[in-house]
N, C-alpha and C positions, 0 to 999 in steps of 0.2 A: 722835327725836321721839315724841310720844304719838299714839295712835290716836284719830281723830276720828269724829264721828257720820257723816261722809261715807264712812267706811271700815268701818262696822259694821252688821250686819243688825238693823234696828230696826222694820221695817214691822209696824204693828199692835201693837207691844209697849208696855206702859205704862212710862213713863219718869219718873224723878225728876230734875229739873234744878235744880242749885244755881245760882241767879242772884245778881247783886249789885244789889238794888233798894234799897240804902241811900241814898235820895234825900231832898232837903230838902222839908219840908212847912210850909205856913203856913195855919192855919185849916182843916185837913182837905183841903188842895189841894196837889198836887205842883207845886213852883215850878221845878224843873229836871228834865226827864225824860231827860236824856242817857243815864243808865245803863239806863233801860228800853229806849230805842231801840237801844242797843248789843246787847241780847239778842234783838231781834226776828228777825234771820236764823236763829238757832238754833231759836227757838220755831216760826217759820213752816216751817222745814225739817221739824221733827217733826210738825207738823200735816199737812204734805203727805205724810208717810209713814203717815198714819192712826193715829198714836200718841195714846193718852190721855196728857195732859201734866200732871204734878204739879210745880209750881214752889215752891221753898223759898228764903227769903232772911231776912236780919236787917234791922233798921231801927233806927238809933240805938243807944243803950247802956242798955237797961233793966236790965241786971245781974241777970238771973234773976227779975225781977218783971214782972207784967203792968202796963204803962203805957198807959192808954187813948189818949194822944196818939201812941203809936207802933204803933198797929194798922195792918195792911196794907190795909185797905179802900180808902183813897184811891189806893194804888198799883194795886190791881186795877181800879179805875174808869178810871184813865189808860191802863193796859195794854189794857183792852177797847176804848177809843177808838182806840188805835193799831193794834190787830189787826183792828178792825172785826167783832168777834165777842164773845159773852159770856165773861166770866171769873168763875168761881165762887170763893167764898172759904170757908175753913174756920174754925171757932171755935178751933182749936188746930193744932199741927203734928204731933202724935202722938196715939195712942189709938184705941179701937174706932170712934168716930164718924168720925174722919178716915180710917181704913182703909176704912170702908164707903163714904165719899164718893169716895175714890180708885178703889175697885173698881167703882163705878157709872158712872164716866166712859166715854163712848163715844168712838169714833175721832175724833181732832181736837179733842176737848173739853179745856178748860184749867181747872185748879184751882190757886189760889194759897193756900198754907198761911199760917197766922198766924205772926207774928214768931218766928223760931227762938230768939232770945235772951230770950224770956220764960221760957225754961228754962235754969237755970245749967248743966245737963248738956251743953248745946251747946258752950260755950267750954271746958268741962272735958274734952271728947272722951270722955264716959262711954259705955262700950261698949253698955250696955242701951238708952240713948237712940238711939245710932246704929242698933242693930238694929231699933228701932221705926220709924225713918225708912225703913229698907230694906224693911220690910214693905209700903210704899206702892207699890212698883214692881218691875219685872223687870230694869231696866237703870238705871244711874246716869250722869248727864252733868254734868260740872262746866264751867260757863260763867262762873264768877265769879273771874276772874283777880285781882281786887282783894283777895280773901280767901285766895288760894292759899298765902300765906306763913304761914297759921295752921293748926295741926293741930287742927281742931275736929271735932265729930261729923259735921257736914254737909259737910265738905271732905276729911276723911281717914278718920274712923271708919267711915262708911257703905261705903267701898270694900272693907272686909273682908267684906261681906255680898252685894255685887252686882258684876257686871262693870261697870267704870268707864271711860268714854271722855271725850274733850274735846269741848266745844261749839265752834261756829265762831268765836266771839269768843276763847275760850281758845286755839284753834289759831293764830289770827292773831297774838295777843300773843306766843306762843312763837316763831313764825316771825320776826316783825319784830324783837323784842328779841334773838332768837338770832343775827341777822345781825351785831349789834354785837360779839358775842363770837366769832363764827365768822370769816367772811371779808368784812369791810366793804369797800366801795369806798373807795379812798384818794384824797386824804388823809381820815383819820377825825378829825373835830373834835368835842370834847366841851365843852359849856358848862354849868358848874355854878354855881348861886347859892343863895339862901336864907340863913337866919339862922345855922345852926350847922355848924361843921366836924364836930362829933361825929356828926351825922346822915349824913355822907357820907365818913367816913374810908375805909371799905372800898372805896367806889366810886372815890374819887380814886386810891387805891393800885392798884386793878385797871386803871383807865383809863390810868394812867401806863405800864403795861406793854403796852397794846394800841392806844392812840390815838396819832395823830401830834401832836396838840395838845390840852391841857387848859386851858380858860380859866375863871378863877374870878372871880365877881362876888358881889353881895349882901353882906349883913352879915358873912358868914364870911370875907371877904377881910381884915377888920380883925384877926382872930386871927392871920392870916399876917403882916400888917404889924407887929403888936405883937411877935410872935415874932422878927421881924427887927430889932427895936429902934427902929422908927419911932413917931412920935407919932400916936395915933389919936383924940386929943381925948376927947369924951364918947361916942364910937361904941360900939356894942354889940360885945363880943368875949368869948370863953370863956377865962377865966384858967386853968382847969384843963386846957386843951388846947394851951397854948403849946408845950410840948415835942413834942407830936404834930405840930403845925403845922411846927415847925422840922425835925422828922424827915422829914416829907413833902417840904418844900422841898429838903432835902439829897438825898433820894432822886431828886427830879425833876432835879437837876443832873447826876445820873449816868444818867438814862434817855435813850432814843433820841428820845422825843417832847419837845415844848416844853411848858412850864408857865408860863402868863402870868397875872399879876395886873393889875388896872386901873392905868393910869398917872396918872389923875386922878379926882377924887371931887367930887360935889356935896355941899356941907355946908350946915347950917343950925343955928341955936341950939336948935331943938326939932323933934321929929317931928310937926309940925302944919301943916295947910293954911294957906297964906298967910305962913308964916315966911319971912324973907328968905334967899335962897339965894346961894351963891357957889361957883364952880368953882375948885378948888385942885389942885395937884400932890399925888399920893399921898405923896410924900416930904416934904411940908411942910404937913401939916394943922394948923390952929389948935387950941390946947389947949382952947379953950372952945366948939368947934363939934362937931357930930355928923355923921358921914358917912351919907347916906341914899340915894345912887344913884351909879352910875358916871358919869363925866363924858363929854362928847360925843366927845372924842378917843379915849377908851378904848372907847366904843361903836362908833366908826368902825373902830378896829383890830380889834375882835371881829367886826364885820360883814364886814370884808375877809377874815378867816380863814374865816368861814362861807361867803362867796360862792365861795371857791376850793376848798371841800370836796367830797369824793365821798360822804361820809356825815356826818350831823350828829346828835348826841344832845344834847338840852337838858333840863335839870331844874333849876328854881329861878329865881326872879326876880332881877334885877340890883339892885333897890332896893325901897323901900317904894311899890310901884306902885299900891297902893290909893288913894294921895293923888296927885293930878295933878302937883303940884310935883315929885314924885320918881319919876315914871313914865317919863321919857324914855329912860333906859337900857334898861329892860325892853322898851319899845315898839320901840326900835331893833333889839334882838336878835331879838324876835319877828318883825319885818318882814324882817330878814335871813334868818332861817330859812325863813319863808314864801316868799321870793323865790329861795332857793337852788335850783340845779338838782340838788343832792345828794339822796340818800335821807335824808329827815328824819324823826326819831323824837323825840317829846316825851314825857317822863315825866309822871306824874299830878300831882295837887296844884295848887299855886299857878301852875305854868307853864301848865296848862290853863286856869285861871281868867283868866290874862293873855291867852292867845290869844282866849278868848271876849270879853273886854272890848274887845280891839282888832279883833274881827271877822275873825280870821285862821285859825280852827280848820280850816276846810274846805281850806286850802291846805297842810296838813301831810300827809305820806304816812301816818304812823301816830301817833295820839294815844292813849297808853296809858290804860286805865281803872284801872290799879293804881298808887297812889303808892308805898307801902312795898313792895308786892310787886315792882313794877318795879325799884326800887332794889336790893332783895336779889337779884333775878335777874341784873341787870347786874353786881352785885358778884361773882357766881359762886356764890352760895349755892343749895343745893337747897331747893325750895319743897315742903312736905309735900303740899299739895293737887295739885301737879303730879306729884310722884314716885309718888303712889298710883295714877295712871291707867295703863291698859294701854299697853305700848309698841307702836309701829307695827311691823307685821310686815314 
């Protein structure tokens, strides 16, 4: 494990914290502050230690250019409301003026830097830019798990210049996701959905080796059906991944765990609200229909597996849940995960959006703040932003 701020002498020291404040904005207002709230325990811990706190984040994809709509001022305003104290802003994230502002911070004062990605050097992990960031503080804290799979200047480069430790959010992410690869309570059930097999090949292969059951839903099940020679109608599938899907299915037959595809599908002539829907067997899909959700029997079967689990990891919706007509499968899985007595972990992205839509987020043991980072971690890949941190003594 990595050393955390709870295990490192920080009292009174100026700290640079990489946070993930990549939040949605509308008219200069933060519309979803979940990521800001997730960083509050770390920020409040540092304030309590009397640390001057310098926060750094990206926002959107400005691609190395200053984009007025992607400035951090609205984020600073919302953070100040949540902290109940002022949050200063900087006109840039590096340079003499920023260094002076950081040096002038008093104990417990907070400064939010301007959007890191206004500089192309950030994503290029340019060493000089990383050194400029490092001049703003005495210690570096990474609390941005969602960006830890990227070797950027603010996630990896800066650690070559400052002692680097994990924030409280980062620590919890590593601990909870680490249980999936370590010694999960059995049975360990993995539910994977979403559109593309290609996004989850490594995760499926890894989970077949460590889980007791891997349940597949979402549009990616049609790639497996097609690879098995079944009719998929006009459903979305990846033609260039049929061999991969066939290989995974073959490997699953030789694995200790179970590999389950939905037994029935909700089909419609188009992915549109109000389109007439029919529930059909997965083995007999009509040629002129599109699969858009798992059927009720499949949802019930998945739910029974989840109810009997000791640990559950879920990533990816079971269908086009954004449209009510095709949301029942995802809702059923979400409710089953929320009701399960198991240790429940949900990956980032659309799964989290589904939990919020159904009002179930608070009933999950751990909801990851990292979509791609969570999947790469569960796949067993080393994350540059994590590897760069000091190891726990």
